[in-house]
Backbone bond lengths (Angstrom), bond angles and torsions (degrees), N, CA, C in turn:
res aa  C-N    CA-C-N  psi(-1)  N-CA   C-N-CA  omega(-1)  CA-C   N-CA-C  phi
1 M - - - 1.458 - - 1.529 108.49 -
2 R 1.305 116.12 130.98 1.459 121.29 -179.68 1.525 109.86 -72.57
3 K 1.334 115.04 160.03 1.471 120.81 -178.99 1.519 112.07 -58.18
4 E 1.325 117.06 -43.15 1.468 121.09 -179.00 1.522 111.18 -62.09
5 E 1.320 116.49 -42.80 1.463 120.58 179.83 1.537 110.46 -65.96
6 K 1.317 116.02 -40.93 1.464 120.52 179.81 1.530 110.47 -64.65
7 K 1.327 116.64 -42.63 1.466 120.98 178.82 1.520 110.23 -63.52
8 Q 1.324 117.50 -42.64 1.452 121.67 179.18 1.529 110.47 -63.41
9 E 1.320 118.23 -40.17 1.460 122.22 178.64 1.537 110.96 -65.51
10 E 1.326 116.75 -40.92 1.466 120.64 177.30 1.525 110.98 -62.87
11 Q 1.325 117.15 -39.65 1.461 120.68 178.24 1.522 110.97 -64.12
12 I 1.322 117.02 -39.87 1.467 120.93 177.59 1.523 109.89 -63.87
13 Q 1.321 117.57 -44.19 1.465 121.49 178.87 1.526 110.18 -62.62
14 H 1.292 115.92 -44.75 1.469 120.60 178.43 1.518 110.11 -60.38
15 K 1.320 115.06 -42.27 1.454 120.63 179.08 1.524 110.41 -61.75
16 S 1.302 117.43 -40.02 1.472 121.36 179.53 1.522 111.52 -63.06
17 L 1.310 116.26 -41.48 1.467 120.07 178.87 1.524 110.64 -63.08
18 Y 1.314 116.54 -46.92 1.465 119.60 -179.46 1.525 112.24 -67.27
19 Q 1.319 117.19 -36.19 1.470 119.56 176.24 1.528 110.27 -63.75
20 A 1.324 116.76 -43.44 1.467 120.66 179.44 1.524 110.68 -65.04
21 L 1.319 116.49 -40.40 1.464 120.82 179.58 1.533 110.61 -66.22
22 A 1.324 117.22 -41.74 1.466 120.38 178.75 1.526 110.83 -64.29
23 S 1.311 117.75 -41.32 1.470 121.33 177.63 1.524 110.68 -65.01
24 F 1.321 115.86 -41.44 1.470 121.13 176.60 1.525 110.25 -57.88
25 Q 1.329 116.85 -46.94 1.465 121.57 -178.40 1.527 111.98 -62.12
26 Q 1.324 117.42 -32.36 1.463 121.00 178.44 1.528 111.67 -72.84
27 D 1.328 117.11 -29.83 1.468 121.72 -175.97 1.521 114.53 -89.94
28 V 1.303 117.09 -35.68 1.470 120.04 -171.59 1.539 110.05 -66.36
29 P 1.343 116.94 133.59 1.469 118.81 -179.66 1.534 111.40 -73.31
30 Q 1.313 114.36 165.79 1.467 120.24 176.92 1.523 108.66 -65.42
31 L 1.313 115.71 140.60 1.460 120.73 179.20 1.526 109.17 -80.11
32 L 1.315 115.57 127.34 1.462 120.16 179.72 1.520 110.05 -88.98
33 K 1.294 115.20 140.90 1.464 121.14 179.14 1.527 107.74 -78.26
34 N 1.342 116.00 99.21 1.452 120.40 -172.68 1.524 114.63 -103.76
35 T 1.307 117.72 -2.87 1.459 120.84 -175.84 1.525 109.20 -125.47
36 K 1.327 115.75 137.46 1.465 120.77 178.33 1.521 109.56 -97.05
37 G 1.331 115.69 136.00 1.456 122.22 174.32 1.517 108.43 -111.89
38 Y 1.295 116.81 -154.78 1.461 122.41 178.29 1.523 108.74 -82.84
39 G 1.337 116.66 84.38 1.457 120.82 178.16 1.519 114.65 84.25
40 Y 1.316 118.96 15.65 1.453 122.09 179.45 1.524 108.67 -151.69
41 N 1.317 116.18 163.52 1.463 122.65 175.41 1.521 108.59 -119.22
42 Y 1.329 116.20 151.05 1.452 120.79 177.83 1.521 109.65 -155.10
43 T 1.328 116.65 165.17 1.454 122.24 175.64 1.520 107.64 -94.43
44 D 1.328 116.83 121.86 1.462 118.38 -177.27 1.531 111.02 -75.41
45 L 1.315 115.58 161.22 1.460 122.51 -173.12 1.526 111.86 -58.82
46 S 1.321 118.09 -43.83 1.467 119.47 -178.12 1.528 111.26 -63.05
47 E 1.319 117.37 -35.79 1.470 121.00 178.30 1.526 110.66 -69.53
48 I 1.319 117.36 -39.78 1.466 120.92 177.31 1.528 109.75 -59.69
49 I 1.327 116.13 -48.13 1.468 120.72 -178.56 1.532 110.60 -63.16
50 K 1.321 115.82 -42.70 1.471 120.71 178.95 1.535 110.92 -59.63
51 I 1.320 116.96 -40.00 1.468 121.33 -178.79 1.534 111.51 -73.89
52 I 1.333 117.62 -45.06 1.466 119.64 -171.30 1.522 114.59 -81.11
53 N 1.328 118.55 -27.54 1.468 119.93 -173.77 1.528 114.38 -55.44
54 P 1.325 121.19 -46.25 1.472 118.86 179.14 1.535 113.05 -62.89
55 Y 1.325 116.46 -34.84 1.464 120.83 179.83 1.530 110.84 -73.65
56 M 1.318 116.25 -35.84 1.466 118.98 176.90 1.524 109.71 -65.31
57 K 1.318 116.33 -43.49 1.471 120.56 178.60 1.532 110.10 -60.63
58 K 1.315 116.59 -45.84 1.465 121.93 -179.58 1.530 111.45 -55.97
59 H 1.340 116.69 -35.50 1.466 121.03 -175.77 1.527 113.07 -102.84
60 G 1.344 115.93 12.18 1.466 119.96 175.47 1.520 113.73 70.39
61 L 1.322 116.17 31.51 1.464 120.93 -179.18 1.521 110.41 -113.64
62 G 1.296 115.31 156.21 1.458 122.34 173.49 1.510 108.66 -148.77
63 F 1.333 116.05 173.16 1.463 119.67 177.55 1.520 110.06 -148.74
64 S 1.294 114.08 160.27 1.457 122.91 175.30 1.521 107.24 -145.31
65 Q 1.344 116.10 147.66 1.462 119.59 179.03 1.526 110.51 -136.58
66 P 1.331 116.92 70.25 1.458 118.98 -179.32 1.530 112.53 -74.49
67 L 1.322 114.89 147.94 1.465 120.23 171.14 1.517 106.65 -76.08
68 Q 1.324 116.63 138.23 1.453 120.02 -176.68 1.513 111.02 -139.73
69 K 1.304 114.35 161.70 1.456 122.25 174.11 1.516 107.31 -110.44
70 K 1.321 116.89 114.88 1.464 121.72 172.31 1.517 104.76 -118.08
71 E 1.303 117.45 -116.64 1.461 121.07 172.57 1.528 109.02 -63.92
72 N 1.316 114.80 -46.36 1.454 123.52 177.27 1.518 106.63 -129.30
73 N 1.312 116.33 -178.93 1.457 119.38 172.91 1.513 108.12 -73.05
74 G 1.325 116.91 143.02 1.445 119.06 -178.28 1.506 113.12 -163.68
75 I 1.317 114.44 -171.49 1.454 122.78 -178.15 1.518 108.51 -122.44
76 R 1.313 115.26 128.27 1.465 121.83 174.98 1.525 106.73 -101.21
77 T 1.306 117.74 129.18 1.451 122.36 175.98 1.522 107.79 -108.96
78 V 1.328 115.77 122.68 1.462 121.96 -177.70 1.531 108.21 -120.00
79 I 1.323 116.25 121.30 1.458 122.71 172.25 1.528 105.49 -105.06
80 F 1.334 117.06 125.35 1.459 119.43 -176.66 1.525 111.87 -127.65
81 H 1.328 113.46 151.27 1.463 121.61 175.78 1.522 106.69 -98.83
82 V 1.314 117.08 121.23 1.457 122.68 -172.92 1.531 111.79 -62.00
83 D 1.309 117.86 -44.99 1.467 121.15 -175.04 1.524 113.74 -69.64
84 T 1.328 117.14 -36.74 1.465 120.15 -173.51 1.525 113.77 -106.56
85 S 1.304 117.17 -10.20 1.474 123.17 -176.32 1.525 112.79 63.58
86 E 1.308 118.11 15.26 1.455 121.80 177.14 1.531 108.56 -74.40
87 V 1.316 117.04 142.98 1.468 120.40 -177.59 1.516 111.62 -130.53
88 L 1.312 114.42 150.37 1.461 123.98 166.08 1.522 104.64 -117.47
89 D 1.301 116.66 132.14 1.455 116.25 178.09 1.515 111.66 -140.58
90 S 1.319 113.72 155.69 1.462 121.16 177.82 1.517 107.77 -142.28
91 Y 1.308 115.52 165.82 1.459 121.24 -176.56 1.518 108.91 -140.58
92 I 1.338 116.02 139.30 1.462 120.92 175.17 1.521 108.81 -135.80
93 D 1.325 115.76 135.15 1.464 121.28 178.99 1.519 111.15 -76.00
94 L 1.324 115.97 144.44 1.461 120.48 167.15 1.519 106.96 -74.20
95 I 1.301 116.58 147.61 1.456 120.71 -178.76 1.520 108.17 -94.87
96 E 1.317 115.85 124.35 1.460 120.39 -178.56 1.520 110.81 -86.12
97 G 1.318 115.81 151.02 1.458 121.68 174.33 1.513 115.22 83.07
98 V 1.331 117.70 10.34 1.462 120.43 179.54 1.526 108.83 -77.13
99 Q 1.319 116.13 135.37 1.455 121.73 175.25 1.519 107.97 -125.83
100 L 1.315 115.75 135.64 1.454 121.20 177.62 1.513 108.70 -123.28
101 K 1.305 115.53 136.02 1.460 121.94 -176.30 1.531 110.69 -55.98
102 G 1.309 115.93 130.59 1.455 121.71 176.01 1.513 114.79 78.79
103 M 1.337 118.56 9.65 1.465 121.26 -178.15 1.522 110.42 -124.00
104 N 1.345 115.37 140.28 1.456 118.74 173.09 1.535 108.75 -83.12
105 D 1.328 117.00 174.75 1.469 121.52 -174.88 1.524 112.90 -58.99
106 F 1.340 117.25 -37.06 1.460 120.09 -179.03 1.531 111.22 -70.96
107 Q 1.319 117.15 -37.26 1.457 120.53 177.03 1.527 110.76 -66.91
108 V 1.321 116.59 -39.76 1.467 120.91 177.48 1.528 109.80 -62.48
109 L 1.337 117.00 -44.12 1.464 121.17 179.28 1.530 110.35 -61.73
110 G 1.322 117.37 -46.73 1.466 121.09 178.99 1.513 111.71 -61.40
111 S 1.320 116.68 -41.67 1.462 121.33 178.62 1.522 110.28 -63.60
112 Q 1.321 116.74 -43.48 1.458 121.27 -179.40 1.538 110.92 -65.29
113 I 1.326 117.02 -41.37 1.466 120.61 179.57 1.524 109.92 -62.98
114 S 1.335 117.51 -46.98 1.466 120.64 179.53 1.519 111.07 -61.80
115 Y 1.321 116.49 -44.58 1.460 122.32 -179.49 1.527 110.33 -59.62
116 L 1.338 116.83 -50.16 1.465 120.90 -177.22 1.524 111.63 -69.10
117 R 1.333 117.17 -38.13 1.468 119.38 177.28 1.520 110.13 -60.72
118 R 1.327 116.26 -44.49 1.465 121.08 -178.03 1.520 110.89 -59.61
119 Y 1.321 116.87 -51.64 1.459 119.55 -177.57 1.521 112.81 -71.60
120 A 1.324 117.92 -35.07 1.463 120.33 177.88 1.521 110.67 -65.45
121 L 1.334 117.37 -40.92 1.454 120.85 -179.88 1.528 111.44 -67.60
122 V 1.313 116.51 -46.30 1.465 120.92 178.29 1.527 109.92 -59.97
123 S 1.314 116.98 -42.12 1.463 121.13 179.69 1.526 111.65 -66.83
124 A 1.331 116.96 -46.19 1.464 120.76 -177.73 1.525 112.00 -63.32
125 L 1.327 116.42 -34.23 1.460 120.26 -179.39 1.524 112.94 -86.77
126 G 1.332 116.85 -7.25 1.459 120.71 178.98 1.516 112.85 69.79
127 L 1.327 117.04 31.22 1.456 120.96 -179.87 1.518 110.51 -81.22
128 V 1.330 115.53 154.43 1.457 120.35 175.21 1.515 106.89 -67.36
129 S 1.311 115.52 126.91 1.454 120.42 -174.66 1.520 110.98 -113.48
130 D 1.304 114.84 158.23 1.457 121.24 176.39 1.521 109.23 -70.71
131 S 1.312 115.94 152.44 1.461 119.83 172.71 1.516 107.71 -108.42
132 D 1.338 114.79 60.85 1.461 118.92 -178.49 1.521 110.85 -103.98
133 T 1.290 115.39 172.19 1.463 121.58 176.03 1.512 106.62 -107.97
134 D 1.309 114.91 72.77 1.448 123.68 -172.29 1.529 112.39 -69.19
135 A 1.300 115.82 140.59 1.463 124.00 170.46 1.508 106.79 -172.89
136 S 1.307 116.75 151.76 1.461 117.90 -177.81 1.513 112.02 -107.26
137 G 1.279 118.52 7.69 1.451 121.06 178.23 1.513 110.31 -162.11
138 E 1.292 115.63 162.89 1.458 121.19 -179.70 1.521 108.43 -88.18
139 Q 1.321 116.57 130.08 1.454 119.20 -179.89 1.520 109.73 -66.93
140 I 1.324 114.22 142.44 1.450 120.24 -179.39 1.524 108.63 -83.25
141 K 1.315 115.96 127.91 1.453 120.74 -179.45 1.522 109.78 -78.55
142 K 1.322 115.02 143.37 1.460 119.71 177.07 1.517 109.22 -73.34
143 K 1.311 114.85 144.73 1.459 120.08 178.86 1.520 110.15 -72.85
144 Q 1.315 115.34 143.77 1.457 120.90 176.17 1.523 109.48 -90.17
145 G 1.313 114.77 154.07 1.457 119.87 174.33 1.520 110.34 -85.10
146 L 1.312 115.71 169.10 1.465 121.60 178.50 1.518 109.33 -116.72
147 T 1.330 115.56 135.28 1.464 118.41 172.02 1.523 107.34 -67.54
148 Q 1.304 116.43 161.96 1.467 120.00 -179.14 1.530 110.85 -61.84
149 E 1.326 117.47 -36.30 1.459 121.34 178.87 1.529 111.27 -63.70
150 R 1.324 116.35 -46.29 1.473 120.05 178.94 1.523 111.00 -66.78
151 F 1.340 116.40 -36.39 1.459 119.92 178.42 1.531 110.84 -63.19
152 K 1.343 116.57 -40.45 1.468 120.24 178.44 1.522 110.88 -62.89
153 K 1.333 117.16 -39.54 1.472 120.64 177.06 1.527 110.70 -64.53
154 A 1.341 116.43 -40.21 1.463 120.20 178.20 1.520 110.68 -65.17
155 L 1.339 116.96 -40.67 1.471 120.59 176.96 1.524 110.77 -59.39
156 Q 1.321 115.99 -44.13 1.458 119.83 179.70 1.533 110.91 -63.58
157 A 1.324 116.72 -40.12 1.470 120.49 178.04 1.529 110.67 -63.79
158 I 1.331 117.01 -35.70 1.469 120.67 177.32 1.526 109.50 -66.73
159 L 1.334 116.90 -45.64 1.471 121.23 179.92 1.528 111.25 -64.04
160 D 1.334 117.23 -32.11 1.466 121.37 178.88 1.532 112.05 -80.83
161 G 1.352 116.99 -7.52 1.462 121.01 -179.89 1.518 114.07 83.48
162 D 1.326 117.42 11.70 1.463 120.81 -178.49 1.537 112.89 -93.09
163 Y 1.323 117.29 -6.52 1.459 121.88 -175.63 1.513 107.73 -150.08
164 S 1.330 118.31 160.38 1.466 120.12 -179.58 1.526 111.40 -119.04
165 I 1.316 115.35 153.69 1.464 122.09 177.42 1.528 109.41 -62.68
166 E 1.338 116.32 -41.99 1.461 120.84 -178.59 1.529 111.69 -59.97
167 L 1.325 116.20 -44.11 1.459 120.25 179.80 1.531 110.86 -64.96
168 L 1.315 116.45 -39.88 1.461 120.97 178.78 1.527 110.65 -62.51
169 K 1.345 117.16 -44.28 1.462 121.39 179.45 1.535 111.38 -66.94
170 E 1.328 116.17 -36.18 1.453 121.09 -178.83 1.525 111.90 -70.35
171 K 1.324 115.99 -37.86 1.460 121.21 -171.78 1.530 114.16 -88.07
172 Y 1.335 117.60 -28.26 1.469 120.19 -172.77 1.522 112.02 -126.57
173 Q 1.323 114.95 151.14 1.457 122.99 172.63 1.525 106.74 -85.28
174 L 1.313 116.87 110.30 1.463 121.28 -175.37 1.518 110.77 -99.99
175 T 1.328 115.37 148.86 1.467 120.93 177.05 1.524 108.60 -78.02
176 E 1.317 116.01 166.68 1.478 120.93 177.01 1.521 110.72 -58.85
177 D 1.323 116.57 -40.93 1.467 121.24 179.34 1.534 110.67 -63.26
178 Q 1.328 116.62 -42.92 1.460 120.06 179.35 1.531 111.07 -65.52
179 L 1.324 117.01 -40.28 1.464 120.36 177.55 1.528 111.25 -63.63
180 Q 1.322 116.23 -39.56 1.457 120.55 178.46 1.539 110.62 -63.86
181 Q 1.326 116.54 -41.14 1.470 120.01 178.20 1.534 110.35 -63.82
182 L 1.315 117.62 -37.08 1.469 120.50 177.55 1.529 111.13 -66.70
183 N 1.322 117.04 -37.28 1.458 120.21 179.20 1.529 112.86 -68.12
184 E 1.309 116.53 -21.98 1.463 121.21 179.28 1.512 113.10 -81.15
185 I 1.319 117.63 -10.59 1.481 120.50 -179.40 1.510 109.42 -77.49
C-alpha cells in the first residue's frame, strides 16, 4: 500500500471514530448528580459507566483506563472505535503526597484513582460535566512552627497546668531544641 493510500485510509478511520463519538454525544442523556460529597453533589464513576455503556455499544465505541507508569504513576484513558480500531487517548499523573483526613494511604490512592478516572472519562467523551469542587476528604493542614517567644509562653502555660505537652506537639511543628526542652519538663 502506498503512503498516500495509507494516509487516506487512516483519515477515514479517524473520521469514523469522530462520527461515532459525535453521535454518541447526541444520544447519551445528561448525567445526574446522584452522590453527595462534602457540600457538593456529583455523579459517581459506577453510575457514569452504567449510563454510557449502552450508548457506547450502540455507536461502536469502547473505553479502557489502565494504570500506567510514564513519568509518574498515572491513568491512561483510551476511547476506541470497535470497527476501525482507531483510538483517542489521554494520560494524567497521580498526585503523590496527598493526604486526606481520616484515610490511610491506600484509601487516598483509591479515592484519587476513582476521582481521576471519572473526570478523565467525562472529558475524553466530551460529556457535560459538573462544575463542582469535588474531593472525598478534607486535606490535612500542615503544622505551623512556633517562634521562641510563643514557645516560652506555651511552656509557661504547661507548667501552670493550663495547656498540655500532647496538645502542643499535636498542634505545632516543633524544632529539635523545643522538643528537647519539653522532654526536660
